[in-house]
C-alpha positions in Angstrom: -27.2 6.1 55.8 -26.3 5.3 52.2 -23.7 2.6 51.8 -21.9 1.6 48.7 -22.2 -2.1 47.9 -19.4 -4.0 49.5 -18.5 -1.1 51.9 -17.6 -2.3 55.3 -17.1 -5.9 54.1 -13.6 -7.3 53.9 -12.8 -8.8 50.6 -10.3 -11.6 50.3 -7.3 -11.0 47.9 -7.4 -13.3 44.9 -5.6 -16.5 45.3 -2.4 -17.0 43.4 -2.4 -20.2 41.4 0.7 -21.9 40.2 4.2 -20.6 40.8 4.9 -17.0 41.3 6.0 -15.0 38.3 9.5 -13.4 38.3 10.6 -10.5 36.3 13.7 -10.9 34.2 16.0 -8.0 34.5 18.9 -7.6 32.2 22.2 -7.9 33.9 25.3 -6.1 32.7 26.9 -9.4 31.7 23.9 -10.4 29.6 23.8 -7.0 27.9 27.4 -7.2 26.7 26.6 -9.9 24.2 23.9 -7.8 22.5 24.8 -5.7 19.6 23.6 -2.2 18.9 20.5 -1.9 16.7 21.4 -1.7 13.1 20.4 1.5 11.3 19.0 1.0 7.9 19.1 3.9 5.6 16.5 4.3 2.9 17.7 4.6 -0.6 16.8 7.8 -2.5 13.4 7.6 -4.2 13.6 6.5 -7.8 11.6 8.7 -10.0 9.5 7.2 -12.8 8.0 8.6 -16.0 4.3 7.7 -16.4 2.4 7.6 -19.6 -1.3 7.4 -20.2 -3.6 6.3 -23.0 -7.4 6.3 -23.0 -9.9 3.9 -24.6 -13.7 3.7 -24.6 -13.8 -0.1 -24.2 -11.5 -3.1 -23.9 -12.0 -4.2 -27.5 -10.5 -0.9 -28.8 -7.6 -1.2 -26.4 -6.9 -4.8 -27.6 -7.0 -3.7 -31.2 -4.3 -1.1 -30.5 -1.8 -3.5 -29.0 1.0 -2.4 -31.4 0.7 1.2 -30.3 0.7 0.1 -26.7 3.9 -1.9 -27.3 5.6 1.2 -28.7 4.4 3.5 -25.9 5.5 0.9 -23.2 9.1 1.4 -24.3 8.9 5.2 -23.7 7.7 5.1 -20.1 8.5 3.4 -16.8 4.8 2.7 -16.4 2.1 3.0 -19.0 -1.4 3.5 -17.6 -4.1 2.1 -19.9 -7.4 3.7 -19.1 -10.6 2.0 -20.3 -13.8 4.1 -19.8 -16.1 1.0 -19.9 -16.4 -1.2 -16.8 -14.5 -4.4 -17.1 -11.5 -6.5 -16.1 -8.3 -4.7 -14.9 -6.5 -8.0 -15.1 -6.8 -8.7 -18.8 -3.5 -10.4 -19.7 -3.3 -8.9 -23.2 -3.4 -5.4 -21.8 -1.5 -6.0 -18.5 1.5 -7.1 -20.6 1.8 -3.5 -21.8 1.0 -1.5 -18.7 -1.3 -1.0 -15.8 -5.0 -1.2 -16.6 -7.7 1.0 -15.0 -11.3 0.3 -16.0 -14.4 2.2 -15.2 -15.9 5.7 -15.2 -14.3 6.7 -11.9 -10.7 5.8 -13.1 -11.4 7.5 -16.4 -12.3 10.7 -14.5 -9.3 10.5 -12.2 -6.8 10.1 -15.0 -8.4 12.8 -17.1 -8.0 15.2 -14.2 -4.4 14.2 -13.9 -3.8 15.0 -17.5 -5.6 18.3 -17.1 -3.4 19.1 -14.0 -0.2 18.2 -15.9 0.6 15.3 -13.5 1.8 13.1 -16.4 4.3 15.8 -17.4 6.4 15.3 -14.3 8.4 12.4 -12.9 7.0 10.7 -9.7 7.9 8.0 -7.2 
């Protein structure tokens, strides 16, 4: 006859150590002091106008700082796209807009331009 391990043997229940745990249940008097959960409404989304400018490298972008300053005033956010790999935290460029550097970012933003994404307002 096949028997499972432990079958037919009496196992002792685990010993409880320490003091027994008690569940706390809310009482009507305790619940009276609590306030209802506050409902927070989201504000309507603010739409922003985005602009874009493309450069082959960081040096060309830095040479064009006057144009960037003018363009910055026209948009809520100016995206400065540099095709060459490099820093996206360059303080000279970040002062005028958000910097995206590298081939991949260049391709993404070129496609956005082709799709007309920059013609619309976005969140």
